[in-house]
mmCIF file of the N, C-alpha and C atoms, coordinates in Angstrom:
data_MODEL
# 
_entry.id   MODEL 
# 
loop_
_atom_site.group_PDB 
_atom_site.id 
_atom_site.type_symbol 
_atom_site.label_atom_id 
_atom_site.label_alt_id 
_atom_site.label_comp_id 
_atom_site.label_asym_id 
_atom_site.label_entity_id 
_atom_site.label_seq_id 
_atom_site.pdbx_PDB_ins_code 
_atom_site.Cartn_x 
_atom_site.Cartn_y 
_atom_site.Cartn_z 
_atom_site.occupancy 
_atom_site.B_iso_or_equiv 
_atom_site.pdbx_formal_charge 
_atom_site.auth_seq_id 
_atom_site.auth_comp_id 
_atom_site.auth_asym_id 
_atom_site.auth_atom_id 
_atom_site.pdbx_PDB_model_num 
ATOM 1   N N  . UNK A 1 1  ? 120.612 14.848 30.375 1.00 0.00 ? 1  UNK A N  1 
ATOM 2   C CA . UNK A 1 1  ? 119.276 14.473 30.667 1.00 0.00 ? 1  UNK A CA 1 
ATOM 3   C C  . UNK A 1 1  ? 119.081 13.034 30.193 1.00 0.00 ? 1  UNK A C  1 
ATOM 4   N N  . UNK A 1 2  ? 118.483 12.240 31.093 1.00 0.00 ? 2  UNK A N  1 
ATOM 5   C CA . UNK A 1 2  ? 118.148 10.891 30.751 1.00 0.00 ? 2  UNK A CA 1 
ATOM 6   C C  . UNK A 1 2  ? 116.643 10.712 30.812 1.00 0.00 ? 2  UNK A C  1 
ATOM 7   N N  . UNK A 1 3  ? 116.036 10.270 29.669 1.00 0.00 ? 3  UNK A N  1 
ATOM 8   C CA . UNK A 1 3  ? 114.580 10.158 29.604 1.00 0.00 ? 3  UNK A CA 1 
ATOM 9   C C  . UNK A 1 3  ? 114.244 8.683  29.308 1.00 0.00 ? 3  UNK A C  1 
ATOM 10  N N  . UNK A 1 4  ? 113.252 8.197  29.996 1.00 0.00 ? 4  UNK A N  1 
ATOM 11  C CA . UNK A 1 4  ? 112.797 6.832  29.733 1.00 0.00 ? 4  UNK A CA 1 
ATOM 12  C C  . UNK A 1 4  ? 112.023 6.756  28.405 1.00 0.00 ? 4  UNK A C  1 
ATOM 13  N N  . UNK A 1 5  ? 112.472 5.871  27.520 1.00 0.00 ? 5  UNK A N  1 
ATOM 14  C CA . UNK A 1 5  ? 111.835 5.742  26.243 1.00 0.00 ? 5  UNK A CA 1 
ATOM 15  C C  . UNK A 1 5  ? 110.375 5.215  26.459 1.00 0.00 ? 5  UNK A C  1 
ATOM 16  N N  . UNK A 1 6  ? 109.516 5.695  25.609 1.00 0.00 ? 6  UNK A N  1 
ATOM 17  C CA . UNK A 1 6  ? 108.139 5.231  25.745 1.00 0.00 ? 6  UNK A CA 1 
ATOM 18  C C  . UNK A 1 6  ? 107.279 6.138  26.630 1.00 0.00 ? 6  UNK A C  1 
ATOM 19  N N  . UNK A 1 7  ? 107.761 6.435  27.798 1.00 0.00 ? 7  UNK A N  1 
ATOM 20  C CA . UNK A 1 7  ? 106.946 7.223  28.732 1.00 0.00 ? 7  UNK A CA 1 
ATOM 21  C C  . UNK A 1 7  ? 107.336 8.721  28.726 1.00 0.00 ? 7  UNK A C  1 
ATOM 22  N N  . UNK A 1 8  ? 108.631 9.006  28.430 1.00 0.00 ? 8  UNK A N  1 
ATOM 23  C CA . UNK A 1 8  ? 109.102 10.384 28.430 1.00 0.00 ? 8  UNK A CA 1 
ATOM 24  C C  . UNK A 1 8  ? 109.428 10.864 29.817 1.00 0.00 ? 8  UNK A C  1 
ATOM 25  N N  . UNK A 1 9  ? 109.421 9.975  30.813 1.00 0.00 ? 9  UNK A N  1 
ATOM 26  C CA . UNK A 1 9  ? 109.742 10.410 32.169 1.00 0.00 ? 9  UNK A CA 1 
ATOM 27  C C  . UNK A 1 9  ? 111.211 10.706 32.290 1.00 0.00 ? 9  UNK A C  1 
ATOM 28  N N  . UNK A 1 10 ? 111.509 11.879 32.925 1.00 0.00 ? 10 UNK A N  1 
ATOM 29  C CA . UNK A 1 10 ? 112.854 12.263 33.088 1.00 0.00 ? 10 UNK A CA 1 
ATOM 30  C C  . UNK A 1 10 ? 113.435 11.532 34.310 1.00 0.00 ? 10 UNK A C  1 
ATOM 31  N N  . UNK A 1 11 ? 114.521 10.740 34.078 1.00 0.00 ? 11 UNK A N  1 
ATOM 32  C CA . UNK A 1 11 ? 115.121 9.990  35.102 1.00 0.00 ? 11 UNK A CA 1 
ATOM 33  C C  . UNK A 1 11 ? 116.273 10.703 35.752 1.00 0.00 ? 11 UNK A C  1 
ATOM 34  N N  . UNK A 1 12 ? 116.980 11.524 35.003 1.00 0.00 ? 12 UNK A N  1 
ATOM 35  C CA . UNK A 1 12 ? 118.113 12.233 35.537 1.00 0.00 ? 12 UNK A CA 1 
ATOM 36  C C  . UNK A 1 12 ? 118.272 13.562 34.779 1.00 0.00 ? 12 UNK A C  1 
ATOM 37  N N  . UNK A 1 13 ? 118.694 14.562 35.479 1.00 0.00 ? 13 UNK A N  1 
ATOM 38  C CA . UNK A 1 13 ? 118.865 15.887 34.839 1.00 0.00 ? 13 UNK A CA 1 
ATOM 39  C C  . UNK A 1 13 ? 120.083 16.559 35.546 1.00 0.00 ? 13 UNK A C  1 
ATOM 40  N N  . UNK A 1 14 ? 121.168 16.754 34.776 1.00 0.00 ? 14 UNK A N  1 
ATOM 41  C CA . UNK A 1 14 ? 122.412 17.226 35.366 1.00 0.00 ? 14 UNK A CA 1 
ATOM 42  C C  . UNK A 1 14 ? 122.768 18.572 34.788 1.00 0.00 ? 14 UNK A C  1 
ATOM 43  N N  . UNK A 1 15 ? 123.039 19.558 35.631 1.00 0.00 ? 15 UNK A N  1 
ATOM 44  C CA . UNK A 1 15 ? 123.449 20.886 35.168 1.00 0.00 ? 15 UNK A CA 1 
ATOM 45  C C  . UNK A 1 15 ? 124.882 21.154 35.572 1.00 0.00 ? 15 UNK A C  1 
ATOM 46  N N  . UNK A 1 16 ? 125.240 22.372 35.496 1.00 0.00 ? 16 UNK A N  1 
ATOM 47  C CA . UNK A 1 16 ? 126.603 22.783 35.868 1.00 0.00 ? 16 UNK A CA 1 
ATOM 48  C C  . UNK A 1 16 ? 126.812 22.610 37.363 1.00 0.00 ? 16 UNK A C  1 
ATOM 49  N N  . UNK A 1 17 ? 128.095 22.513 37.746 1.00 0.00 ? 17 UNK A N  1 
ATOM 50  C CA . UNK A 1 17 ? 128.377 22.377 39.139 1.00 0.00 ? 17 UNK A CA 1 
ATOM 51  C C  . UNK A 1 17 ? 127.956 23.613 39.950 1.00 0.00 ? 17 UNK A C  1 
ATOM 52  N N  . UNK A 1 18 ? 127.462 23.414 41.141 1.00 0.00 ? 18 UNK A N  1 
ATOM 53  C CA . UNK A 1 18 ? 126.958 24.517 42.023 1.00 0.00 ? 18 UNK A CA 1 
ATOM 54  C C  . UNK A 1 18 ? 125.957 25.387 41.341 1.00 0.00 ? 18 UNK A C  1 
ATOM 55  N N  . UNK A 1 19 ? 125.061 24.806 40.603 1.00 0.00 ? 19 UNK A N  1 
ATOM 56  C CA . UNK A 1 19 ? 124.026 25.574 39.880 1.00 0.00 ? 19 UNK A CA 1 
ATOM 57  C C  . UNK A 1 19 ? 123.228 26.430 40.808 1.00 0.00 ? 19 UNK A C  1 
ATOM 58  N N  . UNK A 1 20 ? 122.869 25.907 41.945 1.00 0.00 ? 20 UNK A N  1 
ATOM 59  C CA . UNK A 1 20 ? 122.017 26.658 42.900 1.00 0.00 ? 20 UNK A CA 1 
ATOM 60  C C  . UNK A 1 20 ? 122.811 27.608 43.808 1.00 0.00 ? 20 UNK A C  1 
ATOM 61  N N  . UNK A 1 21 ? 124.074 27.773 43.532 1.00 0.00 ? 21 UNK A N  1 
ATOM 62  C CA . UNK A 1 21 ? 124.967 28.599 44.350 1.00 0.00 ? 21 UNK A CA 1 
ATOM 63  C C  . UNK A 1 21 ? 124.741 30.074 44.261 1.00 0.00 ? 21 UNK A C  1 
ATOM 64  N N  . UNK A 1 22 ? 123.857 30.574 43.379 1.00 0.00 ? 22 UNK A N  1 
ATOM 65  C CA . UNK A 1 22 ? 123.552 31.965 43.298 1.00 0.00 ? 22 UNK A CA 1 
ATOM 66  C C  . UNK A 1 22 ? 124.463 32.800 42.384 1.00 0.00 ? 22 UNK A C  1 
ATOM 67  N N  . UNK A 1 23 ? 125.330 32.154 41.680 1.00 0.00 ? 23 UNK A N  1 
ATOM 68  C CA . UNK A 1 23 ? 126.216 32.806 40.745 1.00 0.00 ? 23 UNK A CA 1 
ATOM 69  C C  . UNK A 1 23 ? 125.426 33.418 39.611 1.00 0.00 ? 23 UNK A C  1 
ATOM 70  N N  . UNK A 1 24 ? 125.757 34.578 39.120 1.00 0.00 ? 24 UNK A N  1 
ATOM 71  C CA . UNK A 1 24 ? 125.095 35.151 38.002 1.00 0.00 ? 24 UNK A CA 1 
ATOM 72  C C  . UNK A 1 24 ? 125.255 34.326 36.732 1.00 0.00 ? 24 UNK A C  1 
ATOM 73  N N  . UNK A 1 25 ? 124.213 34.252 35.924 1.00 0.00 ? 25 UNK A N  1 
ATOM 74  C CA . UNK A 1 25 ? 124.265 33.555 34.681 1.00 0.00 ? 25 UNK A CA 1 
ATOM 75  C C  . UNK A 1 25 ? 123.989 32.069 34.765 1.00 0.00 ? 25 UNK A C  1 
ATOM 76  N N  . UNK A 1 26 ? 123.490 31.558 35.882 1.00 0.00 ? 26 UNK A N  1 
ATOM 77  C CA . UNK A 1 26 ? 123.091 30.171 35.992 1.00 0.00 ? 26 UNK A CA 1 
ATOM 78  C C  . UNK A 1 26 ? 121.773 29.994 35.243 1.00 0.00 ? 26 UNK A C  1 
ATOM 79  N N  . UNK A 1 27 ? 121.859 29.211 34.155 1.00 0.00 ? 27 UNK A N  1 
ATOM 80  C CA . UNK A 1 27 ? 120.713 28.921 33.295 1.00 0.00 ? 27 UNK A CA 1 
ATOM 81  C C  . UNK A 1 27 ? 120.485 27.448 33.231 1.00 0.00 ? 27 UNK A C  1 
ATOM 82  N N  . UNK A 1 28 ? 119.244 27.030 33.279 1.00 0.00 ? 28 UNK A N  1 
ATOM 83  C CA . UNK A 1 28 ? 118.888 25.628 33.096 1.00 0.00 ? 28 UNK A CA 1 
ATOM 84  C C  . UNK A 1 28 ? 118.354 25.453 31.709 1.00 0.00 ? 28 UNK A C  1 
ATOM 85  N N  . UNK A 1 29 ? 119.211 25.078 30.751 1.00 0.00 ? 29 UNK A N  1 
ATOM 86  C CA . UNK A 1 29 ? 118.815 24.916 29.391 1.00 0.00 ? 29 UNK A CA 1 
ATOM 87  C C  . UNK A 1 29 ? 117.891 23.773 29.148 1.00 0.00 ? 29 UNK A C  1 
ATOM 88  N N  . UNK A 1 30 ? 117.752 22.860 30.115 1.00 0.00 ? 30 UNK A N  1 
ATOM 89  C CA . UNK A 1 30 ? 116.814 21.776 29.940 1.00 0.00 ? 30 UNK A CA 1 
ATOM 90  C C  . UNK A 1 30 ? 115.418 22.186 30.119 1.00 0.00 ? 30 UNK A C  1 
ATOM 91  N N  . UNK A 1 31 ? 115.233 23.402 30.766 1.00 0.00 ? 31 UNK A N  1 
ATOM 92  C CA . UNK A 1 31 ? 113.879 23.929 30.956 1.00 0.00 ? 31 UNK A CA 1 
ATOM 93  C C  . UNK A 1 31 ? 113.560 25.079 30.001 1.00 0.00 ? 31 UNK A C  1 
ATOM 94  N N  . UNK A 1 32 ? 114.590 25.641 29.345 1.00 0.00 ? 32 UNK A N  1 
ATOM 95  C CA . UNK A 1 32 ? 114.365 26.791 28.445 1.00 0.00 ? 32 UNK A CA 1 
ATOM 96  C C  . UNK A 1 32 ? 113.762 26.329 27.087 1.00 0.00 ? 32 UNK A C  1 
ATOM 97  N N  . UNK A 1 33 ? 112.844 27.124 26.583 1.00 0.00 ? 33 UNK A N  1 
ATOM 98  C CA . UNK A 1 33 ? 112.311 26.852 25.260 1.00 0.00 ? 33 UNK A CA 1 
ATOM 99  C C  . UNK A 1 33 ? 113.360 27.142 24.188 1.00 0.00 ? 33 UNK A C  1 
ATOM 100 N N  . UNK A 1 34 ? 113.470 26.259 23.248 1.00 0.00 ? 34 UNK A N  1 
ATOM 101 C CA . UNK A 1 34 ? 114.483 26.442 22.198 1.00 0.00 ? 34 UNK A CA 1 
ATOM 102 C C  . UNK A 1 34 ? 113.847 26.142 20.885 1.00 0.00 ? 34 UNK A C  1 
ATOM 103 N N  . UNK A 1 35 ? 114.445 26.752 19.849 1.00 0.00 ? 35 UNK A N  1 
ATOM 104 C CA . UNK A 1 35 ? 113.956 26.509 18.485 1.00 0.00 ? 35 UNK A CA 1 
ATOM 105 C C  . UNK A 1 35 ? 114.386 25.045 18.043 1.00 0.00 ? 35 UNK A C  1 
ATOM 106 N N  . UNK A 1 36 ? 113.476 24.322 17.413 1.00 0.00 ? 36 UNK A N  1 
ATOM 107 C CA . UNK A 1 36 ? 113.808 23.027 16.959 1.00 0.00 ? 36 UNK A CA 1 
ATOM 108 C C  . UNK A 1 36 ? 114.981 23.064 15.958 1.00 0.00 ? 36 UNK A C  1 
ATOM 109 N N  . UNK A 1 37 ? 115.194 24.181 15.293 1.00 0.00 ? 37 UNK A N  1 
ATOM 110 C CA . UNK A 1 37 ? 116.276 24.277 14.370 1.00 0.00 ? 37 UNK A CA 1 
ATOM 111 C C  . UNK A 1 37 ? 117.644 24.178 15.021 1.00 0.00 ? 37 UNK A C  1 
ATOM 112 N N  . UNK A 1 38 ? 117.682 24.581 16.279 1.00 0.00 ? 38 UNK A N  1 
ATOM 113 C CA . UNK A 1 38 ? 118.962 24.522 17.021 1.00 0.00 ? 38 UNK A CA 1 
ATOM 114 C C  . UNK A 1 38 ? 119.401 23.061 17.225 1.00 0.00 ? 38 UNK A C  1 
ATOM 115 N N  . UNK A 1 39 ? 118.419 22.130 17.238 1.00 0.00 ? 39 UNK A N  1 
ATOM 116 C CA . UNK A 1 39 ? 118.792 20.732 17.400 1.00 0.00 ? 39 UNK A CA 1 
ATOM 117 C C  . UNK A 1 39 ? 119.430 20.211 16.173 1.00 0.00 ? 39 UNK A C  1 
ATOM 118 N N  . UNK A 1 40 ? 119.070 20.734 15.010 1.00 0.00 ? 40 UNK A N  1 
ATOM 119 C CA . UNK A 1 40 ? 119.587 20.258 13.732 1.00 0.00 ? 40 UNK A CA 1 
ATOM 120 C C  . UNK A 1 40 ? 120.949 20.810 13.363 1.00 0.00 ? 40 UNK A C  1 
ATOM 121 N N  . UNK A 1 41 ? 121.349 22.000 13.918 1.00 0.00 ? 41 UNK A N  1 
ATOM 122 C CA . UNK A 1 41 ? 122.520 22.725 13.478 1.00 0.00 ? 41 UNK A CA 1 
ATOM 123 C C  . UNK A 1 41 ? 123.781 21.846 13.502 1.00 0.00 ? 41 UNK A C  1 
ATOM 124 N N  . UNK A 1 42 ? 124.072 21.051 14.556 1.00 0.00 ? 42 UNK A N  1 
ATOM 125 C CA . UNK A 1 42 ? 125.319 20.254 14.506 1.00 0.00 ? 42 UNK A CA 1 
ATOM 126 C C  . UNK A 1 42 ? 125.335 19.266 13.339 1.00 0.00 ? 42 UNK A C  1 
ATOM 127 N N  . UNK A 1 43 ? 124.173 18.692 13.026 1.00 0.00 ? 43 UNK A N  1 
ATOM 128 C CA . UNK A 1 43 ? 124.144 17.750 11.931 1.00 0.00 ? 43 UNK A CA 1 
ATOM 129 C C  . UNK A 1 43 ? 124.237 18.448 10.581 1.00 0.00 ? 43 UNK A C  1 
ATOM 130 N N  . UNK A 1 44 ? 123.655 19.581 10.388 1.00 0.00 ? 44 UNK A N  1 
ATOM 131 C CA . UNK A 1 44 ? 123.735 20.291 9.170  1.00 0.00 ? 44 UNK A CA 1 
ATOM 132 C C  . UNK A 1 44 ? 125.193 20.789 8.949  1.00 0.00 ? 44 UNK A C  1 
ATOM 133 N N  . UNK A 1 45 ? 125.827 21.274 9.971  1.00 0.00 ? 45 UNK A N  1 
ATOM 134 C CA . UNK A 1 45 ? 127.208 21.759 9.918  1.00 0.00 ? 45 UNK A CA 1 
ATOM 135 C C  . UNK A 1 45 ? 128.150 20.545 9.586  1.00 0.00 ? 45 UNK A C  1 
ATOM 136 N N  . UNK A 1 46 ? 127.891 19.416 10.195 1.00 0.00 ? 46 UNK A N  1 
ATOM 137 C CA . UNK A 1 46 ? 128.755 18.213 9.916  1.00 0.00 ? 46 UNK A CA 1 
ATOM 138 C C  . UNK A 1 46 ? 128.568 17.775 8.470  1.00 0.00 ? 46 UNK A C  1 
ATOM 139 N N  . UNK A 1 47 ? 127.373 17.796 7.948  1.00 0.00 ? 47 UNK A N  1 
ATOM 140 C CA . UNK A 1 47 ? 127.103 17.427 6.571  1.00 0.00 ? 47 UNK A CA 1 
ATOM 141 C C  . UNK A 1 47 ? 127.808 18.406 5.606  1.00 0.00 ? 47 UNK A C  1 
ATOM 142 N N  . UNK A 1 48 ? 127.725 19.656 5.943  1.00 0.00 ? 48 UNK A N  1 
ATOM 143 C CA . UNK A 1 48 ? 128.371 20.709 5.116  1.00 0.00 ? 48 UNK A CA 1 
ATOM 144 C C  . UNK A 1 48 ? 129.906 20.509 5.112  1.00 0.00 ? 48 UNK A C  1 
ATOM 145 N N  . UNK A 1 49 ? 130.460 20.213 6.267  1.00 0.00 ? 49 UNK A N  1 
ATOM 146 C CA . UNK A 1 49 ? 131.894 19.939 6.358  1.00 0.00 ? 49 UNK A CA 1 
ATOM 147 C C  . UNK A 1 49 ? 132.283 18.709 5.532  1.00 0.00 ? 49 UNK A C  1 
ATOM 148 N N  . UNK A 1 50 ? 131.475 17.671 5.716  1.00 0.00 ? 50 UNK A N  1 
ATOM 149 C CA . UNK A 1 50 ? 131.712 16.429 4.962  1.00 0.00 ? 50 UNK A CA 1 
ATOM 150 C C  . UNK A 1 50 ? 131.722 16.587 3.442  1.00 0.00 ? 50 UNK A C  1 
ATOM 151 N N  . UNK A 1 51 ? 130.785 17.429 3.027  1.00 0.00 ? 51 UNK A N  1 
ATOM 152 C CA . UNK A 1 51 ? 130.651 17.648 1.564  1.00 0.00 ? 51 UNK A CA 1 
ATOM 153 C C  . UNK A 1 51 ? 131.542 18.765 1.037  1.00 0.00 ? 51 UNK A C  1 
ATOM 154 N N  . UNK A 1 52 ? 132.310 19.387 1.867  1.00 0.00 ? 52 UNK A N  1 
ATOM 155 C CA . UNK A 1 52 ? 133.251 20.421 1.485  1.00 0.00 ? 52 UNK A CA 1 
ATOM 156 C C  . UNK A 1 52 ? 132.578 21.773 1.197  1.00 0.00 ? 52 UNK A C  1 
ATOM 157 N N  . UNK A 1 53 ? 131.390 21.963 1.675  1.00 0.00 ? 53 UNK A N  1 
ATOM 158 C CA . UNK A 1 53 ? 130.713 23.219 1.435  1.00 0.00 ? 53 UNK A CA 1 
ATOM 159 C C  . UNK A 1 53 ? 131.247 24.326 2.337  1.00 0.00 ? 53 UNK A C  1 
ATOM 160 N N  . UNK A 1 54 ? 131.672 23.931 3.509  1.00 0.00 ? 54 UNK A N  1 
ATOM 161 C CA . UNK A 1 54 ? 132.298 24.856 4.463  1.00 0.00 ? 54 UNK A CA 1 
ATOM 162 C C  . UNK A 1 54 ? 133.625 24.210 4.957  1.00 0.00 ? 54 UNK A C  1 
ATOM 163 N N  . UNK A 1 55 ? 134.439 25.054 5.504  1.00 0.00 ? 55 UNK A N  1 
ATOM 164 C CA . UNK A 1 55 ? 135.755 24.584 6.061  1.00 0.00 ? 55 UNK A CA 1 
ATOM 165 C C  . UNK A 1 55 ? 135.687 24.790 7.563  1.00 0.00 ? 55 UNK A C  1 
ATOM 166 N N  . UNK A 1 56 ? 136.498 24.098 8.379  1.00 0.00 ? 56 UNK A N  1 
ATOM 167 C CA . UNK A 1 56 ? 136.543 24.279 9.798  1.00 0.00 ? 56 UNK A CA 1 
ATOM 168 C C  . UNK A 1 56 ? 136.858 25.699 10.187 1.00 0.00 ? 56 UNK A C  1 
ATOM 169 N N  . UNK A 1 57 ? 137.564 26.437 9.379  1.00 0.00 ? 57 UNK A N  1 
ATOM 170 C CA . UNK A 1 57 ? 137.943 27.791 9.704  1.00 0.00 ? 57 UNK A CA 1 
ATOM 171 C C  . UNK A 1 57 ? 136.870 28.853 9.362  1.00 0.00 ? 57 UNK A C  1 
ATOM 172 N N  . UNK A 1 58 ? 135.807 28.412 8.647  1.00 0.00 ? 58 UNK A N  1 
ATOM 173 C CA . UNK A 1 58 ? 134.733 29.341 8.270  1.00 0.00 ? 58 UNK A CA 1 
ATOM 174 C C  . UNK A 1 58 ? 133.947 29.779 9.537  1.00 0.00 ? 58 UNK A C  1 
ATOM 175 N N  . UNK A 1 59 ? 133.572 31.092 9.549  1.00 0.00 ? 59 UNK A N  1 
ATOM 176 C CA . UNK A 1 59 ? 132.773 31.599 10.607 1.00 0.00 ? 59 UNK A CA 1 
ATOM 177 C C  . UNK A 1 59 ? 131.328 31.767 10.026 1.00 0.00 ? 59 UNK A C  1 
ATOM 178 N N  . UNK A 1 60 ? 130.406 31.091 10.635 1.00 0.00 ? 60 UNK A N  1 
ATOM 179 C CA . UNK A 1 60 ? 129.013 31.205 10.194 1.00 0.00 ? 60 UNK A CA 1 
ATOM 180 C C  . UNK A 1 60 ? 128.160 31.999 11.185 1.00 0.00 ? 60 UNK A C  1 
ATOM 181 N N  . UNK A 1 61 ? 127.586 33.083 10.767 1.00 0.00 ? 61 UNK A N  1 
ATOM 182 C CA . UNK A 1 61 ? 126.764 33.905 11.709 1.00 0.00 ? 61 UNK A CA 1 
ATOM 183 C C  . UNK A 1 61 ? 125.465 33.114 12.035 1.00 0.00 ? 61 UNK A C  1 
ATOM 184 N N  . UNK A 1 62 ? 125.070 33.137 13.283 1.00 0.00 ? 62 UNK A N  1 
ATOM 185 C CA . UNK A 1 62 ? 123.843 32.414 13.687 1.00 0.00 ? 62 UNK A CA 1 
ATOM 186 C C  . UNK A 1 62 ? 122.739 33.416 13.681 1.00 0.00 ? 62 UNK A C  1 
ATOM 187 N N  . UNK A 1 63 ? 122.227 33.708 12.461 1.00 0.00 ? 63 UNK A N  1 
ATOM 188 C CA . UNK A 1 63 ? 121.152 34.709 12.333 1.00 0.00 ? 63 UNK A CA 1 
ATOM 189 C C  . UNK A 1 63 ? 119.981 34.118 11.587 1.00 0.00 ? 63 UNK A C  1 
ATOM 190 N N  . UNK A 1 64 ? 118.769 34.654 11.784 1.00 0.00 ? 64 UNK A N  1 
ATOM 191 C CA . UNK A 1 64 ? 117.662 34.176 11.038 1.00 0.00 ? 64 UNK A CA 1 
ATOM 192 C C  . UNK A 1 64 ? 117.865 34.500 9.541  1.00 0.00 ? 64 UNK A C  1 
ATOM 193 N N  . UNK A 1 65 ? 117.267 33.641 8.704  1.00 0.00 ? 65 UNK A N  1 
ATOM 194 C CA . UNK A 1 65 ? 117.432 33.874 7.243  1.00 0.00 ? 65 UNK A CA 1 
ATOM 195 C C  . UNK A 1 65 ? 116.945 35.229 6.877  1.00 0.00 ? 65 UNK A C  1 
ATOM 196 N N  . UNK A 1 66 ? 117.705 35.937 6.050  1.00 0.00 ? 66 UNK A N  1 
ATOM 197 C CA . UNK A 1 66 ? 117.313 37.274 5.575  1.00 0.00 ? 66 UNK A CA 1 
ATOM 198 C C  . UNK A 1 66 ? 117.781 38.369 6.581  1.00 0.00 ? 66 UNK A C  1 
ATOM 199 N N  . UNK A 1 67 ? 118.298 38.031 7.736  1.00 0.00 ? 67 UNK A N  1 
ATOM 200 C CA . UNK A 1 67 ? 118.783 39.084 8.608  1.00 0.00 ? 67 UNK A CA 1 
ATOM 201 C C  . UNK A 1 67 ? 120.046 39.750 8.085  1.00 0.00 ? 67 UNK A C  1 
ATOM 202 N N  . UNK A 1 68 ? 120.215 41.004 8.290  1.00 0.00 ? 68 UNK A N  1 
ATOM 203 C CA . UNK A 1 68 ? 121.433 41.641 7.845  1.00 0.00 ? 68 UNK A CA 1 
ATOM 204 C C  . UNK A 1 68 ? 122.163 42.317 8.942  1.00 0.00 ? 68 UNK A C  1 
# 
């Protein structure tokens, strides 16, 4: 997605190849509502890796806090 700074106008929006082809599972994640926390995850994981809190081989469940 390319957005013009200042106005927020979407200049380009690219999805998977043959998105409109009718294949099952075609999702447009640029239109789907997402949690703002999802935006931060790559940065939080990178910081944890950099500080040695987690290792690349660690598996982290993507669950809400307190979920069991």
